[in-house]
Each structure stands twice: as C-alpha cells, then as structure tokens.
N, C-alpha and C positions, 0 to 999 in steps of 0.2 A: 443570536450571533456573539460570538467571543473575538476580542482583540489582544493581538500580542505585537510589540514594537522589538525591532531588533535595531542594533547599531554595529555595522559592518566597518571597522576600521580598517582602513587602506595600507597602514604600514606592514612592514614584514613581519614585526613580531606577533602580530595580532589577527591578521588578516584571514591564514587559513582557519585558526580556531575558531574565530567569529561566524566564519562561512559554515564550518563544520557544525557548530550548535544549531544555526538557522536551518541547514539541510536534515538534520535528524528531528527538528520539530514538524519540516513540512512533512515528513515522511510520515509523521504520527496524527496528523489533521488532514481533513478536507478544507482545502483552501476554497474559499467564496469569494474573495476580493483583495488586491493588493495595493500600496499605496507607497511610493518612494520618493525620497528627495536627497539631493546630495547637498552634504554641509560641510562648510569648513569655518574653523573659527581661528585661524591663522596657524594654529600649532598642529591641530588632528584634523584629518579629512577623514570623513566616512558617508557611508551611504546610511540614512535611516529607512528603516522598511517596518509599515505596519501591516499585519496580517489579520485578517479577518477570516475566521474559521467556524468550523463545527467539528466536535470530536469525531474521531471514527466510532462505528460500531464496535461496541465489547461488549463479552458476554460477562456475566457476575460469574459464572460458575465455568469450568472446563466442561464443553460437552464431548461426549463419547459416542463413539458409533453406535451403543446400545441406546442412546437418548434418540436417535433420530426415527423420525416416524416411517411406515413402509414405503410410502412414496418419497421419503427424503433417501432412504436407504437405496432405491432403485436410481436416482440421482448419483451418490456418493458412489456404488459399485459402477456406472458409468463413466465417471471421472476417474476411478484408479484405474481402469481399464486404459483407457485414454493416457493416463501419465504412465503406466509400465510399457505399453507399447511405445511411445515415444522416448523412454527409457534406454529400452532394447534398441531401439533404432540410431539412437545418439550414443550407445554403449556406456551408458551412466545408469548411477544408484538412481532408483525410482526418488529419493527422498531431495535427491539435487534438483528436481524439476519442481515438487511442491510435497510438501509434508502431509501426513495424513490429517492433521491439525487445519492445515490450508483448505484442504479439499471438502473437511466437515463444515468449515465456516462457508466456503463457497455454496455449500448446499443448502444450507440457511439461508444465505442473502439472496442466493440465485440473480445476481447480475444480469442485468440485460444490456449493458454497454459498458464500454472500459471506464467512462466515470465513475459507475459504481463500483467498482472495484475497489476503488478508495474507502469504502466502508469495511473492507473485510481488513481486520487485524492482523497486520503483520505481514501481510501478502506481499507490500513493496512495489517500487515502480518498475524495477527491473523486469520480475515475475509477470507483473500487468502487460508491459511490453513486448516480451519473449512469449507469453502463453496466452494472454486476455484474449484475443481473436478466437484461439483454439477451441478455449474453454467454452466461449459463448456459444461458438456452433455446437458443440456438446451438449450443452444445455437447453438450447433449441431443439437438437434431434430427438429428445426424450418426451 
C-alpha cells in the first residue's frame, strides 16, 4: 500500500488550488484509508490528509478491439449496444456516455460492483455514479 500526504491550506489564495490537486490525485487511485488532522501554527491553518492508496489498474499498452477474445468481444458488443441505445434515448453522441476505450477497459476488468469501477483507468466518479449500475446489469445479463 502507498501513502501520500496533502496539506489543504485554508486561505483564499491556496484553498481551491490545493483542493483541485488532491481531487485529481483521488480520481487516479483506489483509496484504501484516509486520516485527517486540523493544523494551526498561528499564521497558517490547514487540513493535513494522509491518503493510503493503491494505483488503479493500468494497461501497459493500448488495448484495441482486435485484441479481445471472442467472449470479450461479446461483452464489448453488448456494452456498445447499451451505450448507443442510451445515447439515442438521451439525444447525445455515444462518446459523451463512454468512449470505446472505456468499454474495452470495462470488458477487461469486468467489474462486479461499483467499488471495482475504481480499477478502470480514466472512467471517473461521475461516469461510475451515472452508469455503473446499468453497466453491471449489462455484464450480469451476458
């Protein structure tokens, strides 16, 4: 397990910048445990946050559709049908919902619950919250 410590300064000049830096980091890892403490030295007040984490699953090479096994292609195609149907229903382009690379990563990881979506590189919290349950239903139906 890895650890990273953040100091979130509470002054107007630094608060948002520190918060953005921490949020970007949190989106890129699987958080296992956190510990926070309020620190005041008389001139600067800040929250110190220790984050224990594991890196998200990352592939060393870009996986293409042609790299999928036959059973993975079946999953990938089912996910594409789900995504395209949802895009049509919402009147959006399909890539706004999930990119093909996301669908390939989902196919490889095969998440069984929302927590496992954190292992999917660049999928993000919003997509997980918006589509995670539906994707799990698609995966369970195959």
